NUGUZA-512657 format. One record per residue (C-alpha): residue in three letters; z, x, y. Coordinates in steps of 0.02 Angstrom, whole numbers, plus 32768, in hexadecimal, padded with zeros to 4 digits. Last residue first. Example, Ala and Ser with C-alpha at 12.3 -4.5 7.8 and 13.67 -1.06 7.14 Angstrom:
<atoms>
SER816582AC7FCB
ALA818682677F1F
</atoms>
This chain:
<atoms>
GLN7D287BAD807D
PRO7CFD7B328102
ARG7D637B3281A8
GLU7DE17AAA81C2
GLN7E087AEE8271
GLY7EC27AE1825C
GLY7F407A59824C
ILE7FF07A618208
THR7FF879CA8196
SER7F4379868182
TYR7EF37A30818D
LEU7F6C7A778114
PHE7F4B79EC8097
LYS7E8C79F880AA
ARG7E897AB6808F
LEU7F037AAA7FFD
ALA7E9D7A267FA4
ASP7DFA7A877FBA
VAL7E427B257F79
SER7E977AC87EEE
GLN7DF07A7F7EB5
ASP7DA77B2E7EB0
ARG7E357B707E4B
ALA7E327ADE7DD3
ALA7D767AF97DB7
GLU7D8B7BB17DA2
ASN7E167BAA7D26
PHE7E717C4D7D11
GLU7EE67C5C7C79
LEU7F9C7C7C7C55
HIS7FED7C3D7BB4
HIS80A87C517BA5
GLY81157CB27B28
PHE815E7D2C7BAB
GLN80A77D4E7BDC
GLN80107D277B72
GLN7F647D4B7BC0
PRO7EBF7CF17BD5
THR7E277D577C03
ARG7DEC7D0C7CA8
LEU7EA37D3B7CDC
SER7E6A7DB57D61
PRO7E247D1A7DBE
VAL7ED57CD57DE5
ASP7ECB7C1F7E1C
PHE7EF97BD07D71
ASP7F9B7C357D6D
HIS7FE77BBE7CEC
TYR7F687B597C86
ALA7EDA7AE47CB3
GLY7E7F7A6A7C3F
PRO7E9379DA7CBA
TYR7EDB7A057D66
ILE7F7A79A77D98
ILE7F84797B7E55
LEU802A793A7E96
LYS804679007F4A
ILE810278F97F6A
PRO8140786F7FD7
TYR81AF789B806E
GLY826A7877806C
ALA82BA77D78026
ASP823B77517FF3
LYS82A477197F5F
GLN834D77757F4B
ARG833F77E87EB5
SER830477A37E0C
ILE836277C87D71
GLY82F578117CE7
TYR837778937CA9
ASP832C792B7CF5
ASP831678CD7DA1
HIS8294784C7DCA
GLY823D78337E71
GLU818978197E36
ALA815978C57E7A
LEU81E979167E20
SER81BE78BE7D7D
ARG810B78F07D8D
CYS814379A37DAA
GLU81A179A07D0B
LYS8109795B7CB0
ALA809A79E77CF3
PRO80FC7A687C96
THR81297B0C7CE6
TRP810F7B8E7C5E
ASP80A97B247BE6
ASP801E7AFA7C65
LEU7FA17A8C7C09
GLU7F877A0E7C94
GLY7F857A937D16
VAL7FF27A827DB4
MET7FDE7A5D7E6C
ILE806F7A1B7ED4
LEU805779E67F8C
THR80E779C18000
PRO80F7796580A9
VAL81A2799B80F0
THR825C797A80CD
MET823F79678014
ASN82C979077FB6
GLY8343796A7F4F
LYS834B799A7E98
ILE82D27A257E6F
SER83117A737DCC
LEU82847A327D61
CYS81F37A587DD5
PRO81CD7B0B7D9D
PRO81367B207E12
TYR80807B207DE3
PHE803D7B3C7E96
ALA80B67AF77F15
VAL80827AC47FC5
ALA80FF7AA18054
ALA80E97A548102
ARG81377A5B81AE
PHE81B47AEA818F
LYS824D7AEA81FF
GLU82A27B668271
THR83607B688285
ALA83837B5E81CA
ASN84297B138198
GLN83DD7A71815E
GLU83547AC180F5
ILE83CA7B388099
ALA84567AB28082
GLY83ED7A2E8032
ARG835B79B68048
GLU82C97A0B7FF4
VAL82657A808061
SER829D7B29802A
PHE82B77AF87F71
LEU82017AC17F73
ALA81C57B697FB2
LEU823D7BC87F43
TRP81FA7B687EAB
ALA81487B977EE2
GLY817A7C4C7EF1
GLN81B27C3F7E38
SER80FE7BFA7E13
PHE809D7C117EB2
GLY80DD7BE87F64
VAL80947B9F8001
VAL81027B8B809A
ALA80BD7B308136
ILE80CE7B5C81F1
ARG80937AED8281
ASP811E7ADF8302
PRO81307B9A831C
ASP80787BA68351
VAL80527C5E8323
ALA7FF37CE8837D
SER80887D0183F7
GLN80F77D338363
ARG81AF7CFF8366
THR81937C6682F7
LEU81477CD88270
PHE81E07D3D825A
SER82527CA58249
LEU81DB7C5D81C4
ALA81E27CFE8163
ARG82A07CFA8168
TYR82937C418135
ALA822A7C65809B
ASP829A7CF5806C
HIS833B7C8B806A
VAL83377C6A7FAC
THR83167D237F8A
ALA83CB7D557F8E
ALA83F77CE87EF5
PRO83827D4E7E87
PRO82F27CE47E42
GLY82F47CC57D86
SER83237D447D01
ALA82947D577C88
CYS82077D497D06
THR82637DAC7D8A
ASN81EC7E3B7DA4
THR81EE7EED7DE0
ILE82827EE67E57
GLY82B27F767ECB
ARG82F67F007F4B
PRO82817F337FD7
GLY81EC7F207F61
PHE821F7E777F10
ARG820B7DEA7F90
ASP81677E2C7FD5
VAL81367DA1804C
THR80817D6E8072
LEU807D7D41812C
THR7FE47CE18163
VAL7F9E7CAD820E
TYR7F2B7C1C81EC
GLY7E747C028226
TRP7E1C7BDC8185
ALA7DEA7C938172
ALA7EA67CBD817D
LEU7EC57C4480ED
ARG7E417C9A807C
ARG7E847D47809E
GLY7F387D13807D
TRP7F027CBA7FDA
ARG7EBF7D367F5E
GLU7ED17DD67FC3
ASP7F817DA77FFA
LEU7FAC7D707F4C
GLN7F6F7E157F0A
LYS7FE07E727F82
PHE80717E097F54
PHE80627E387E9D
GLY81137E047E6E
GLY811E7DCD7DBC
CYS81967D3E7DDB
GLY811F7CE87E54
HIS80E87D107F07
LEU81147CB47FA4
LEU80957C988037
VAL80D17C6480E1
VAL804B7C05813F
ALA801D7C0181F9
PRO7FD87B8B827C
SER7F827BE5830B
PRO7FB57C1C83B8
GLY7F347C5A83D0
PRO7E847C8A83FF
GLY7E007CB1837B
ASP7DFA7D0A82DB
PRO7E8B7CF58262
LEU7F217D688250
ARG7F637DB081AE
LEU800F7DF1818B
TYR80407E4A80E8
GLY80F67E5180B5
GLN819B7EA580CA
LEU82547E7980BD
ALA82CA7EF78118
GLN831C7F9180D4
ALA83CC7FAD8120
SER84217F638088
ALA84847EBF808C
LEU83E47E5C8088
PRO83D77DCC80FD
SER832C7E08813A
GLU82D57E2B81DD
PHE82207E5E81CF
GLU81B87EEE818F
VAL80F97EE581A5
PHE805C7F1D8147
ALA7FCB7EE181A7
ALA7F397E928146
PRO7E9B7EF48135
GLN7E037EB68198
GLU7DA07E188171
ALA7E307DA881AA
SER7E197DE8825B
ALA7E757E7B82AE
ALA7EF27E58833A
CYS7ED97DF483D8
GLY7F747D8883D0
LEU7FD67E1A838C
GLY7FA07E8A841E
ALA7FE37E028496
SER80917E318456
GLY80EE7DE983C7
THR815E7E7C83C5
LEU814D7E9E830D
LEU80927EB48309
ALA808D7F2283A1
ALA811B7F8D8354
LEU80B67F9D82B2
ALA801F7FDA8311
LEU80848060836B
GLY80E8809A82D8
THR804B80B48274
PHE801D803581EF
ASN804C803F8138
THR7FCD804A80A9
MET800180007FFC
</atoms>
């Protein structure tokens, strides 16, 4: 990973006019460090992308899964979203903490605040409209995205607020509260790691025991289940299927393409933007 010089990094962190006029989505993302609740002196980090054109622009926080690979996530989705007119910040939840992956252990407790620390960073940037920021997560990162916007202590105690949330193949079973913002969940029909049936129960307002939550409380969840798709259906490097931790991972081009269209339309309807074609 290539770091920026002190001068370039300072310009990015101060939210100066230079940030508003920085490089387009076709150029490399800027590697940034930003405020963190970690006890150590090392801050969280991530890749920041800026769209072409004048700001302030809506923005998206991207959260990776249990295997890490935040750089690949930035290349796969950060680049695309920036081309659509969004500022993107792809968070590295593991690097500063010395973590390789958390697929067998679950997310560390310290990471549950990462989405809001990224949100706080973005709201201080002149290129960003602080009232139009969404969170988009994948697998474990999707659980963190949902956990960040369900009605509970984390969301209620946050000063800044997300305006929308998107979860790609999240573990839905442990999400209990009502959503505080418009929410989109996309999962594969054949996903054996984060089963679609659990997300359907969440979207329909049932808990683990089939008991309905208060009717019409919170925002409705839009659920899209892609036929024939497995976990990680948007990852082209999985054209050859793999087994990890006993689960089937496989790229599905049709599901990926449909999810691109669904995400573009959902973000445009919730936080705005220029609705540019892919």
